[in-house]
C-alpha positions, 0 to 999 in steps of 0.5 A: 499499500503507497503511502498516499492511499494508507495516509488516505484511509487513516484520515477517513478513519480519523474523520469516524472516529472524530464525529464518533467523539463529538457524538459521544461527549454531546451525547455524555453532557445531554444524557447527563443533563436530563438525568439529572432535570429527571430527578426534580420531574423532569421527562415524566413517564419518558426521562427516568434517572437513578442518581446514588449519592452512596454517602454524599448529599444528593445536591453535591452527587449531582453536581459532581456528575455536572463536572465530570459530563463537562470534562468528558465532554470537553475532553472528547470535544478536544480529541476530537478536534486532534482527529480532525488534525489527522492526514493534513499536517505532520503525524506529530504535529504540534497542535494534534499532540497539544490537542491530544494534551488537553484531552488527556488533561481533562479526561484525567481531571474528569477522573480525578474530580469522580474519586476526589471531590466525594471523598473530600466532601465526605470528610468534611462532612465527617470534621463538622459532624465532629462524630470521626466517621467516615466511611468512604467506599472506592470501586474497581471501576475508579480504579480503572479510568484512573489508571487509563486517564494516566496512560493516557497523559503518559501517551501525550507526553510521548507525542511531545517527545514524538513531535519534538523528534520529529521537528528535530529530524526535519531541521536536520535534513 
């Protein structure tokens, strides 16, 4: 397969993934908003939502869901922007790596907020109650999400280094 055919195929796949990332980000944010509105009775029999706050107050759980949805939606938008650069620029252009780095950072922040914000709120509540009882739970999904987010961040840093090496090799030739 020639380089131009491979690059055209890669650009076509990146375009499809770009549309999927945009759709997934929009759907995630709209679904979160609809679910939170459904908690207040909006949607009637067509929309039903359950928010499992655990030990968190419902309002804090709702705000956590909103923050995570905004971070995930923005992260997927940055991923779509990166995928839009595929086929137009060099393989590791500064623009493409910058968008991927933003995606990785936003995804990592969403994972941290999802895990840390409830822990902080429950700790503050335990201190305010002054009973010294702090009960928190984490599931394996939180650990997996944090690990994947950290790996994305590492890959983004590797892309930055690849972009630097590509710039160096172009300056030599």
